[in-house]
C-alpha positions as CSV (number, residue, x, y, z in Angstrom):
1,X,10.1,-5.1,-14.4
2,X,6.8,-6.5,-15.6
3,X,4.7,-8.9,-13.6
4,X,1.9,-11.2,-14.8
5,X,-0.5,-12.5,-12.1
6,X,-2.3,-15.8,-12.3
7,X,-6.1,-15.6,-12.2
8,X,-8.9,-18.0,-13.0
9,X,-11.4,-17.3,-15.8
10,X,-14.9,-17.3,-14.4
11,X,-16.8,-16.6,-17.6
12,X,-16.6,-14.8,-21.0
13,X,-18.3,-11.4,-21.2
14,X,-17.6,-10.8,-24.9
15,X,-16.2,-13.1,-27.5
16,X,-15.5,-10.9,-30.6
17,X,-12.0,-11.3,-32.0
18,X,-10.7,-7.8,-31.1
19,X,-13.1,-7.2,-28.2
20,X,-12.8,-10.5,-26.4
21,X,-13.2,-10.1,-22.6
22,X,-13.7,-12.3,-19.7
23,X,-14.2,-12.0,-15.9
24,X,-11.1,-13.3,-14.2
25,X,-10.8,-13.9,-10.4
26,X,-7.6,-13.1,-8.5
27,X,-8.1,-14.4,-5.0
28,X,-11.4,-13.0,-4.0
29,X,-11.4,-10.2,-6.5
30,X,-12.9,-10.4,-10.0
31,X,-11.9,-8.1,-12.8
32,X,-12.8,-7.9,-16.5
33,X,-9.7,-8.6,-18.6
34,X,-9.0,-8.5,-22.3
35,X,-8.8,-12.0,-23.7
36,X,-7.8,-11.7,-27.4
37,X,-4.4,-13.5,-26.7
38,X,-6.1,-16.5,-25.3
39,X,-9.2,-17.3,-27.4
40,X,-9.0,-21.0,-26.5
41,X,-9.5,-20.3,-22.7
42,X,-12.5,-21.9,-21.0
43,X,-14.1,-21.1,-17.7
44,X,-12.0,-22.6,-14.9
45,X,-8.7,-22.2,-16.8
46,X,-5.9,-20.3,-15.1
47,X,-4.4,-17.4,-17.0
48,X,-1.4,-15.1,-16.7
49,X,-2.7,-11.5,-16.7
50,X,-0.5,-8.5,-17.2
51,X,-2.0,-4.9,-17.1
52,X,-5.5,-6.3,-17.6
53,X,-4.6,-8.5,-20.6
54,X,-4.6,-12.2,-20.4
55,X,-1.3,-13.2,-22.1
56,X,-1.3,-17.0,-21.6
57,X,-2.9,-20.1,-20.1
58,X,-1.2,-22.1,-17.4
59,X,-2.2,-25.3,-15.5
60,X,-3.6,-25.3,-12.0
61,X,-0.4,-26.6,-10.4
62,X,1.7,-23.8,-12.0
63,X,-0.8,-21.2,-10.9
64,X,-0.7,-22.6,-7.3
65,X,3.1,-22.4,-7.3
66,X,3.1,-18.8,-8.6
67,X,0.5,-17.8,-6.1
68,X,2.5,-19.3,-3.2
69,X,5.6,-17.5,-4.4
70,X,3.8,-14.2,-4.5
71,X,2.3,-14.8,-1.1
72,X,5.9,-15.4,0.3
73,X,7.1,-12.0,-0.8
74,X,7.5,-9.4,1.9
75,X,4.7,-6.9,2.4
76,X,5.3,-3.4,1.0
77,X,5.7,-1.7,4.4
78,X,8.5,-4.1,5.3
79,X,10.7,-1.9,3.0
80,X,9.7,1.3,4.7
81,X,12.9,1.4,6.8
82,X,15.0,1.4,3.6
83,X,13.4,4.6,2.1
84,X,16.4,6.9,2.8
85,X,19.2,4.6,1.6
86,X,19.3,5.8,-2.0
87,X,17.7,9.2,-1.6
88,X,20.9,11.2,-1.1
89,X,20.2,11.8,2.6
90,X,23.1,12.2,5.0
91,X,24.4,8.7,5.6
92,X,27.5,9.7,7.5
93,X,29.8,9.6,4.4
94,X,31.7,12.8,4.1
95,X,33.0,12.1,0.6
96,X,32.4,15.1,-1.6
97,X,31.6,17.3,1.4
98,X,34.3,19.8,2.1
99,X,32.6,21.5,5.1
100,X,35.0,19.8,7.5
101,X,38.2,20.0,5.5
102,X,41.0,22.5,5.9
103,X,40.5,24.0,2.4
104,X,36.9,25.0,3.1
105,X,37.7,26.3,6.6
106,X,40.4,28.6,5.3
107,X,43.4,26.3,6.2
108,X,45.1,25.3,2.9
109,X,44.8,27.3,-0.3
């Protein structure tokens, strides 16, 4: 799954067609992003950024909605208890395990 995060353009750092870059703020963190896909963006605009590339402009209301939805997601460590569910660890299911059956214990042949 891919995820684009909303950020606000602070200022352009380079404006060449292929090398266009701008400083984008995500919460309190600012990162330089490639801006070739949004040459019309102006400082203050909200952008969707995927893997360091601004891929589109969005309005402030949409950015606020997306940021609220992202903030509502559970924290990473809330999934820590689920780590063994799909790892093939013993889950009490004896299907495929003949260690307790008569055939493996020398009963039926």
